[in-house]
Backbone bond lengths (Angstrom), bond angles and torsions (degrees), N, CA, C in turn:
res aa  C-N    CA-C-N  psi(-1)  N-CA   C-N-CA  omega(-1)  CA-C   N-CA-C  phi
1 M - - - 1.454 - - 1.531 109.27 -
2 R 1.342 115.05 131.74 1.458 118.29 178.63 1.524 110.59 -72.61
3 K 1.309 115.40 147.50 1.462 120.48 178.55 1.527 109.03 -64.75
4 F 1.336 117.14 132.33 1.466 121.76 -172.62 1.529 112.87 -119.78
5 Y 1.332 118.08 9.70 1.455 121.13 -174.98 1.524 109.12 -135.67
6 T 1.316 115.61 163.86 1.469 120.04 177.83 1.522 112.85 -119.43
7 E 1.336 117.06 -33.96 1.460 120.36 -175.99 1.533 110.70 -116.32
8 V 1.338 115.25 136.42 1.466 122.01 176.53 1.521 107.80 -118.82
9 G 1.319 117.05 129.23 1.461 120.66 179.87 1.505 112.15 -133.98
10 V 1.321 115.54 170.97 1.465 123.12 175.04 1.523 107.71 -124.74
11 T 1.316 116.80 128.45 1.457 121.47 178.79 1.522 109.62 -122.59
12 A 1.328 115.30 160.22 1.464 120.40 -179.76 1.517 109.93 -132.80
13 D 1.343 115.84 142.89 1.453 121.33 171.09 1.524 108.23 -148.48
14 A 1.304 116.95 -166.36 1.461 120.34 -174.94 1.525 113.01 -63.78
15 E 1.330 117.36 -23.12 1.465 120.45 -177.54 1.518 112.96 -89.14
16 G 1.325 117.68 -12.95 1.453 120.54 179.38 1.511 111.84 135.52
17 Y 1.317 115.28 -158.94 1.462 121.97 -178.43 1.517 109.45 -104.37
18 S 1.332 115.52 143.25 1.457 119.85 177.84 1.519 109.81 -136.68
19 V 1.321 115.56 162.59 1.460 122.72 179.07 1.523 108.33 -105.97
20 T 1.318 116.03 134.90 1.459 120.25 179.31 1.523 110.61 -115.81
21 L 1.314 114.74 145.59 1.469 122.77 173.10 1.521 106.81 -115.41
22 D 1.328 116.10 114.18 1.466 121.50 -175.08 1.536 110.66 52.04
23 G 1.328 115.07 39.93 1.451 120.92 175.35 1.514 115.55 87.16
24 K 1.333 118.30 -7.42 1.463 120.85 -178.64 1.528 109.71 -104.46
25 P 1.329 117.56 128.75 1.475 119.68 -178.58 1.530 111.50 -67.25
26 I 1.325 115.69 138.11 1.455 119.51 177.67 1.526 109.54 -78.00
27 K 1.327 114.80 157.47 1.457 121.18 178.53 1.519 109.37 -124.51
28 T 1.320 115.47 166.52 1.460 121.18 177.73 1.530 109.11 -75.08
29 P 1.346 117.91 169.94 1.471 119.80 178.63 1.518 114.56 -56.35
30 I 1.356 118.85 -28.52 1.465 119.03 177.99 1.530 110.84 -103.11
31 K 1.336 115.21 22.35 1.462 123.48 170.06 1.519 114.56 72.81
32 N 1.331 118.19 23.34 1.453 119.86 169.15 1.521 109.54 -75.53
33 S 1.316 116.63 148.41 1.467 120.00 174.43 1.513 108.97 -66.46
34 L 1.320 116.85 134.44 1.457 120.78 -174.16 1.531 109.33 -94.94
35 F 1.328 115.05 76.54 1.456 120.95 177.20 1.524 109.77 -95.26
36 M 1.333 115.96 138.67 1.457 122.33 -179.34 1.519 109.91 -123.85
37 P 1.336 117.10 153.40 1.466 119.47 -171.66 1.526 114.77 -78.63
38 T 1.328 118.07 -20.11 1.473 119.73 -176.84 1.521 111.21 -134.29
39 E 1.316 114.84 154.09 1.464 120.01 176.36 1.523 111.05 -65.78
40 A 1.339 116.53 -35.58 1.469 119.83 -179.13 1.530 111.05 -60.67
41 L 1.329 116.71 -41.66 1.459 119.33 179.12 1.523 110.61 -68.62
42 A 1.316 117.31 -42.59 1.464 120.20 178.28 1.522 111.23 -60.79
43 E 1.325 117.21 -39.63 1.469 119.99 178.66 1.531 111.17 -66.93
44 A 1.337 117.07 -35.29 1.464 120.02 177.73 1.525 110.45 -63.39
45 V 1.335 116.45 -41.73 1.465 120.53 176.46 1.523 109.97 -67.09
46 A 1.328 116.64 -44.69 1.468 120.28 179.97 1.517 111.38 -59.43
47 D 1.317 117.48 -39.57 1.466 120.51 179.98 1.529 111.45 -61.17
48 E 1.329 117.38 -34.54 1.468 119.44 177.47 1.529 110.90 -66.10
49 W 1.332 116.74 -39.68 1.461 119.65 177.66 1.529 111.16 -70.15
50 R 1.326 117.15 -34.94 1.467 120.15 177.38 1.522 111.81 -66.12
51 A 1.326 116.36 -29.97 1.464 120.83 -175.93 1.523 113.26 -78.31
52 Q 1.338 117.90 -11.03 1.465 119.82 179.93 1.528 109.88 -69.91
53 E 1.317 115.67 144.03 1.469 119.87 -177.41 1.527 109.97 -105.70
54 D 1.296 118.68 -116.14 1.464 119.31 -177.11 1.518 112.46 -72.89
55 S 1.328 116.52 -33.78 1.457 121.49 179.95 1.520 109.74 -123.19
56 I 1.340 115.16 152.58 1.461 120.76 175.49 1.523 107.68 -87.11
57 V 1.334 115.53 123.50 1.465 121.42 -177.42 1.529 107.58 -114.28
58 P 1.333 118.20 98.51 1.467 120.45 -177.17 1.528 113.88 -55.23
59 A 1.330 117.68 -32.81 1.468 120.14 -178.90 1.522 111.97 -63.72
60 S 1.323 117.40 -20.31 1.464 121.12 179.65 1.526 112.25 -92.49
61 M 1.334 117.01 11.04 1.468 121.33 -175.87 1.529 110.55 -127.33
62 P 1.328 118.12 61.60 1.472 119.77 -175.13 1.522 114.00 -64.96
63 M 1.342 118.12 -34.03 1.457 118.61 -179.43 1.525 110.96 -70.14
64 T 1.318 116.16 -38.45 1.464 119.95 176.43 1.520 110.43 -61.05
65 R 1.322 117.22 -42.40 1.460 120.84 179.17 1.527 110.60 -62.79
66 L 1.333 116.53 -41.07 1.462 119.68 -179.67 1.534 111.42 -64.90
67 V 1.315 116.28 -43.83 1.467 119.36 -179.80 1.524 110.14 -65.15
68 N 1.341 117.05 -39.75 1.464 119.49 174.57 1.529 110.51 -58.32
69 S 1.319 116.16 -40.95 1.464 120.91 -179.71 1.518 111.21 -64.04
70 V 1.331 116.91 -39.96 1.471 120.89 177.28 1.525 110.30 -54.37
71 L 1.329 115.55 -49.58 1.459 120.62 -170.16 1.525 113.33 -82.65
72 D 1.344 116.27 -34.33 1.471 119.65 -175.88 1.520 113.45 -91.32
73 R 1.338 117.30 -29.60 1.462 119.48 -171.15 1.528 113.78 -117.65
74 V 1.320 116.68 -41.11 1.467 119.00 -174.92 1.526 111.67 -81.64
75 A 1.306 117.94 -50.94 1.469 120.42 -176.86 1.530 112.89 -54.88
76 P 1.341 119.39 -43.82 1.476 118.21 -179.47 1.530 113.65 -71.92
77 R 1.331 117.91 -17.68 1.468 121.43 -175.78 1.527 111.84 -120.18
78 R 1.306 116.68 27.26 1.453 121.12 -170.46 1.537 112.91 -53.47
79 A 1.326 117.69 -51.41 1.469 120.67 -177.03 1.524 110.94 -63.30
80 E 1.326 116.69 -40.47 1.467 120.87 179.55 1.522 111.00 -64.44
81 I 1.332 116.57 -41.65 1.459 120.78 -178.84 1.527 110.90 -66.27
82 I 1.321 117.41 -39.08 1.465 119.87 177.20 1.523 110.35 -60.05
83 M 1.321 117.26 -42.05 1.458 119.59 179.44 1.530 111.39 -68.04
84 E 1.337 117.55 -35.39 1.467 120.50 174.95 1.526 110.40 -61.51
85 L 1.318 116.17 -40.65 1.462 120.14 -177.28 1.525 111.50 -70.27
86 V 1.323 117.86 -44.84 1.466 118.26 -178.21 1.522 111.16 -68.14
87 A 1.339 116.97 -22.53 1.467 119.91 176.63 1.522 111.45 -63.76
88 Y 1.336 117.22 -20.82 1.465 120.05 175.32 1.526 111.03 -60.89
89 G 1.322 117.23 -22.36 1.455 119.35 177.30 1.516 112.39 -56.14
90 H 1.343 116.49 -31.66 1.463 120.50 -179.47 1.529 112.33 -76.69
91 T 1.320 116.89 -23.24 1.477 120.51 -175.88 1.524 111.66 -122.23
92 D 1.311 116.89 16.11 1.459 121.39 -171.70 1.524 112.22 -58.54
93 L 1.318 114.72 133.00 1.460 122.03 -179.06 1.522 112.54 -47.58
94 V 1.340 117.05 -46.03 1.459 119.40 -171.61 1.527 112.83 -75.27
95 C 1.341 116.85 -7.23 1.462 120.18 179.41 1.526 112.75 -95.32
96 Y 1.312 117.46 -8.19 1.471 121.18 -178.31 1.520 108.76 -111.09
97 R 1.315 115.81 112.63 1.445 121.76 -170.97 1.535 111.47 -111.87
98 A 1.315 114.58 150.63 1.461 121.10 173.15 1.526 109.44 -74.22
99 D 1.335 115.93 151.70 1.467 119.10 172.95 1.525 111.79 -104.38
100 E 1.332 115.99 -4.60 1.461 122.88 173.66 1.536 107.51 -165.91
101 P 1.321 118.44 160.93 1.467 128.00 -10.72 1.526 112.05 -69.75
102 G 1.311 115.96 164.59 1.454 120.68 -176.33 1.513 113.16 -58.49
103 E 1.317 116.71 -34.28 1.469 120.52 -178.84 1.525 110.61 -63.06
104 L 1.349 116.24 -41.58 1.465 119.82 179.26 1.525 110.62 -71.23
105 V 1.318 117.46 -40.10 1.466 121.09 177.76 1.529 110.13 -56.58
106 A 1.319 115.86 -46.18 1.462 120.33 -179.02 1.522 111.03 -66.34
107 L 1.335 116.72 -40.03 1.466 120.71 -178.38 1.520 110.71 -66.39
108 Q 1.326 117.50 -41.88 1.460 120.22 177.37 1.527 111.02 -61.62
109 G 1.322 116.55 -44.55 1.464 119.48 179.52 1.514 111.76 -62.93
110 Q 1.302 116.48 -44.79 1.465 121.38 -178.99 1.520 111.57 -63.08
111 T 1.330 116.58 -38.25 1.464 121.14 -175.54 1.520 112.54 -84.60
112 W 1.327 117.66 -44.50 1.467 121.55 -170.31 1.520 114.55 -92.41
113 D 1.317 118.31 -29.66 1.473 119.49 -177.88 1.533 112.91 -57.55
114 P 1.345 119.04 -41.31 1.473 117.88 179.47 1.529 113.10 -59.38
115 Y 1.334 117.88 -31.82 1.465 120.24 178.37 1.526 110.89 -68.43
116 L 1.319 116.88 -41.99 1.460 120.11 178.73 1.524 111.35 -67.73
117 E 1.326 115.94 -36.69 1.468 119.40 177.35 1.529 110.64 -66.93
118 W 1.318 116.38 -40.97 1.467 120.72 177.11 1.524 110.42 -62.23
119 L 1.336 117.39 -43.72 1.462 121.36 -179.00 1.524 110.76 -60.14
120 K 1.318 116.74 -40.70 1.465 120.96 179.56 1.523 110.85 -67.58
121 T 1.326 116.66 -42.89 1.465 120.57 -178.15 1.522 111.78 -72.07
122 E 1.340 116.09 -43.23 1.467 121.06 -173.62 1.528 112.61 -77.67
123 L 1.319 117.47 -44.12 1.456 121.23 -172.96 1.527 113.92 -115.50
124 G 1.326 116.81 -4.70 1.453 119.61 -177.66 1.514 113.89 73.72
125 V 1.348 116.52 16.00 1.463 121.46 -177.84 1.526 108.89 -97.29
126 E 1.324 116.23 116.85 1.457 120.71 178.72 1.524 108.84 -109.37
127 L 1.332 115.78 116.22 1.456 121.07 -179.60 1.524 109.87 -106.03
128 A 1.314 115.58 139.15 1.462 121.49 176.81 1.522 109.54 -80.10
129 I 1.330 116.48 156.03 1.454 121.63 175.59 1.525 108.81 -121.31
130 T 1.335 115.34 159.42 1.452 120.61 -179.80 1.521 109.10 -146.40
131 T 1.320 115.97 168.49 1.456 121.07 174.05 1.522 108.42 -115.88
132 G 1.312 114.94 154.75 1.453 118.97 -179.69 1.516 111.60 84.09
133 V 1.344 115.56 -159.77 1.463 120.52 -172.99 1.526 112.69 -115.07
134 L 1.320 118.35 1.98 1.460 119.53 178.36 1.527 109.85 -63.74
135 P 1.336 117.22 136.06 1.474 119.83 -176.49 1.523 112.16 -62.88
136 L 1.329 114.32 146.47 1.456 122.53 -177.82 1.523 108.23 -115.97
137 T 1.313 117.34 134.33 1.465 121.53 176.37 1.515 109.05 -111.56
138 Q 1.335 115.57 117.94 1.461 119.99 178.91 1.526 109.70 -79.53
139 S 1.314 116.32 162.92 1.461 120.99 -177.69 1.526 111.01 -67.66
140 D 1.323 115.83 152.34 1.464 120.65 176.16 1.525 110.78 -59.93
141 A 1.334 116.00 -35.40 1.467 119.75 -179.07 1.521 110.93 -64.28
142 A 1.334 117.41 -42.08 1.466 121.05 179.34 1.525 110.79 -64.02
143 I 1.330 116.98 -44.20 1.460 120.92 -179.32 1.525 110.61 -65.22
144 A 1.326 117.05 -39.70 1.466 120.51 178.88 1.525 111.40 -64.07
145 L 1.323 117.65 -39.45 1.465 120.76 178.52 1.523 110.99 -66.86
146 L 1.323 117.53 -38.82 1.462 120.24 176.97 1.527 110.21 -63.40
147 A 1.328 116.57 -44.25 1.466 120.01 179.24 1.520 111.32 -61.51
148 A 1.323 117.17 -40.92 1.462 120.90 179.47 1.522 111.06 -62.96
149 E 1.325 116.36 -37.65 1.468 120.45 178.83 1.521 111.00 -63.85
150 L 1.320 118.19 -40.27 1.462 121.05 -176.44 1.527 112.12 -74.14
151 Q 1.329 117.46 -22.08 1.462 120.04 178.43 1.525 111.62 -60.60
152 H 1.326 116.82 -22.91 1.469 120.23 -178.12 1.530 112.37 -76.50
153 L 1.326 117.81 -13.91 1.460 120.78 -176.67 1.523 110.70 -83.77
154 D 1.329 117.00 134.82 1.463 118.65 173.17 1.530 109.01 -75.56
155 D 1.326 117.07 177.13 1.466 120.08 -173.17 1.524 112.43 -63.85
156 F 1.325 117.82 -34.50 1.466 120.72 -179.83 1.527 110.10 -70.23
157 A 1.339 116.30 -45.90 1.459 119.56 178.36 1.524 110.69 -65.07
158 L 1.331 117.29 -37.22 1.463 120.72 -179.61 1.529 110.69 -64.71
159 T 1.319 116.99 -36.70 1.464 120.39 178.13 1.523 110.77 -65.05
160 A 1.322 116.38 -45.08 1.465 119.57 177.12 1.521 110.50 -63.22
161 F 1.314 116.33 -42.88 1.464 120.65 -178.75 1.529 110.71 -62.98
162 H 1.323 116.79 -39.15 1.466 120.75 177.14 1.524 110.26 -57.28
163 A 1.329 116.73 -42.89 1.469 120.35 178.89 1.526 110.94 -63.46
164 F 1.329 117.40 -40.22 1.468 120.43 179.72 1.530 110.75 -63.24
165 V 1.325 116.26 -46.81 1.467 119.96 -178.03 1.527 110.50 -61.55
166 A 1.335 116.15 -47.26 1.462 119.65 -179.46 1.522 111.43 -65.54
167 G 1.320 116.82 -40.46 1.463 120.49 -178.67 1.513 113.33 -69.16
168 F 1.334 116.76 -39.80 1.467 121.32 178.60 1.529 112.16 -80.44
169 G 1.345 115.92 -25.02 1.460 119.10 -169.88 1.513 111.09 71.48
170 S 1.329 115.81 26.74 1.471 119.17 -171.42 1.520 110.97 -159.22
171 I 1.330 116.52 120.68 1.454 119.94 172.45 1.530 110.07 -74.53
172 V 1.325 116.96 -26.12 1.465 120.90 178.49 1.524 110.18 -64.51
173 L 1.320 116.72 -49.63 1.467 120.36 -179.72 1.522 110.86 -66.48
174 A 1.326 117.54 -36.01 1.462 120.12 178.64 1.522 110.60 -64.00
175 L 1.328 117.31 -43.57 1.469 120.02 177.69 1.520 111.45 -64.51
176 A 1.321 116.12 -39.46 1.470 119.45 179.07 1.516 110.96 -62.54
177 A 1.337 116.59 -35.90 1.466 119.86 -179.78 1.520 111.50 -70.87
178 V 1.347 117.58 -47.93 1.468 118.97 -174.81 1.520 112.22 -74.70
179 R 1.335 117.02 -24.51 1.467 119.94 176.88 1.531 111.72 -92.69
180 E 1.338 115.08 4.88 1.462 123.30 173.19 1.518 113.20 61.80
181 F 1.339 116.61 29.89 1.459 118.87 168.28 1.525 109.55 -68.31
182 S 1.309 115.56 -33.03 1.455 121.91 -178.80 1.519 107.68 -144.79
183 S 1.322 117.94 154.60 1.457 120.26 179.95 1.520 110.56 -71.11
184 F 1.325 115.84 160.73 1.462 119.22 177.44 1.518 110.26 -58.10
185 D 1.325 117.67 -43.02 1.458 119.91 -177.54 1.534 111.23 -64.76
186 Q 1.321 117.06 -38.59 1.465 119.82 177.90 1.529 110.96 -65.00
187 C 1.332 116.66 -39.56 1.462 119.79 177.30 1.521 110.77 -67.15
188 W 1.322 116.46 -38.36 1.468 120.10 176.03 1.527 110.49 -60.96
189 Q 1.320 116.60 -47.15 1.467 119.45 179.65 1.530 111.15 -61.56
190 A 1.330 117.06 -38.10 1.463 120.23 177.66 1.523 111.04 -64.88
191 S 1.340 116.68 -33.16 1.463 120.26 -177.44 1.531 112.37 -74.01
192 V 1.319 117.42 -23.78 1.476 120.09 -179.18 1.527 110.89 -107.47
193 L 1.316 116.67 19.85 1.463 121.02 -177.07 1.525 112.25 -56.21
194 D 1.338 117.25 -47.70 1.464 119.65 -177.66 1.526 111.48 -62.10
195 Q 1.340 116.44 -43.59 1.462 119.70 -179.56 1.524 111.76 -63.35
196 T 1.327 115.75 -46.42 1.463 118.05 -177.85 1.525 111.46 -67.90
197 F 1.324 117.21 -31.91 1.471 119.59 175.85 1.525 110.10 -61.45
198 Q 1.327 116.09 -47.47 1.462 119.72 179.99 1.520 111.79 -65.55
199 E 1.312 116.70 -37.75 1.469 119.91 -179.47 1.526 111.06 -67.81
200 N 1.324 117.37 -35.56 1.461 120.18 176.95 1.521 111.69 -65.63
201 K 1.340 114.75 -26.46 1.470 119.65 179.19 1.523 111.89 -84.44
202 W 1.337 115.76 -43.78 1.460 120.02 -166.77 1.527 114.40 -119.61
203 G 1.315 118.36 -2.13 1.459 120.00 179.85 1.523 111.42 99.24
204 T 1.314 115.81 171.65 1.456 122.51 -173.62 1.520 111.66 -110.18
205 D 1.315 114.37 155.35 1.467 123.09 174.70 1.526 106.78 -109.30
206 P 1.335 118.33 118.18 1.477 120.32 -176.47 1.522 112.85 -55.74
207 E 1.323 117.90 -37.45 1.465 120.26 -179.36 1.523 110.97 -67.02
208 V 1.334 116.05 -40.40 1.468 119.90 177.88 1.526 110.21 -63.69
209 L 1.326 116.29 -42.91 1.462 119.96 179.21 1.525 111.25 -63.21
210 E 1.329 116.51 -40.13 1.465 120.58 179.69 1.527 110.69 -63.87
211 N 1.332 116.64 -44.25 1.468 120.16 179.61 1.524 111.21 -65.00
212 R 1.337 116.67 -37.56 1.458 120.46 179.17 1.523 110.55 -66.84
213 E 1.311 117.05 -41.29 1.457 120.21 179.27 1.526 110.87 -66.53
214 R 1.329 116.98 -36.60 1.460 120.18 177.42 1.523 110.58 -64.12
215 L 1.333 116.46 -42.00 1.464 120.21 177.33 1.522 110.29 -62.06
216 K 1.322 117.03 -42.79 1.464 119.37 -179.12 1.520 110.71 -63.30
217 Q 1.327 117.54 -40.54 1.458 120.01 179.14 1.527 110.96 -65.16
218 D 1.325 117.23 -38.58 1.467 119.76 175.77 1.524 110.39 -61.75
219 L 1.323 115.97 -41.00 1.466 119.64 179.10 1.529 111.15 -65.42
220 M 1.318 117.20 -33.12 1.458 119.65 179.55 1.530 111.08 -65.18
221 T 1.340 117.57 -32.07 1.458 119.73 173.89 1.517 110.17 -63.65
222 S 1.336 116.75 -38.70 1.464 120.37 177.34 1.526 111.60 -68.67
223 V 1.333 117.09 -32.90 1.469 120.35 173.17 1.528 109.58 -61.26
224 D 1.331 116.45 -43.90 1.472 120.12 177.26 1.532 110.80 -61.38
225 L 1.349 116.81 -43.82 1.453 120.05 178.28 1.531 109.96 -57.93
226 W 1.320 116.96 -45.35 1.471 121.00 -179.96 1.533 110.52 -56.57
227 H 1.324 117.22 -47.21 1.464 120.64 -176.64 1.531 112.35 -74.78
228 F 1.332 116.91 -42.61 1.481 119.34 -179.70 1.525 111.63 -63.38
229 A 1.333 116.43 -37.22 1.457 119.73 -177.85 1.524 112.39 -69.11
230 K 1.330 116.44 -16.74 1.461 121.01 179.70 1.526 112.50 -108.59
231 A 1.326 116.88 -1.86 1.476 120.97 -175.09 1.527 111.55 -65.41
C-alpha cells in the first residue's frame, strides 16, 4: 500500500492516547478505535508510522501489529486466553526433565529449580515435575492460583505476557520475567537450555540459530509493549 499521509501525531482524551494520520485517528483492522493507555506506547506506534517511506510495510511495524492484536483479538477473548495460558502449567518446559545424560539432568536442576522454588515462595504455586514425555497434570489449586495472578494484568500486559509464555514455552519463566525475579535475558537463556546443551555437544545449525534469533527479536517487541503500556 502506498503511503497516503504526511503528518503523524499523538492525541489524548478521556479514553486514552491515539495516533493520528493527517489529523484522523487510525483504527485497528476490524475498525476498533486504537486507544492506548500511555503516551509512551502511542509514541512508539507513531514512530513506526513516521518511519514509513513511499509504501506502508506492515512487517516493519511490529508494535502497531501488537496493539492491533490487543484490541481486536485479546480484549474480546480475555477469559479464554487466560485459561489457555494457565494450561501451560501442565506442559511447562521447566517441569519436564531429562533422565539422561547426567550432565543435562544436573544442568536442568541447577537452572530451573530456583524458578520453581521462587514460584512456590512468591505466589504459593507448587508445580510437580516429571521425567520423560508422559503428560503431567498439575493440581487444580496450582492452576487456580496461576489464573488469579493473570487476572491482574490489563489487556496490553496480557498480550505481552502471552508472547512471553509462548516464546519461552513456560508460564513459570514468563512470571519470573515480569515480576523481575530474573531478567528477560536470563529467562530466555533458561528457555533454550536444552537446545544450547545439544549445540555445545554436536554443533549448531545456522537455520535453527536464525529462527531462534528471530523469535527473540519478536519477544523483545513484546518486552517493549510491556514497559510502554506501564510507562
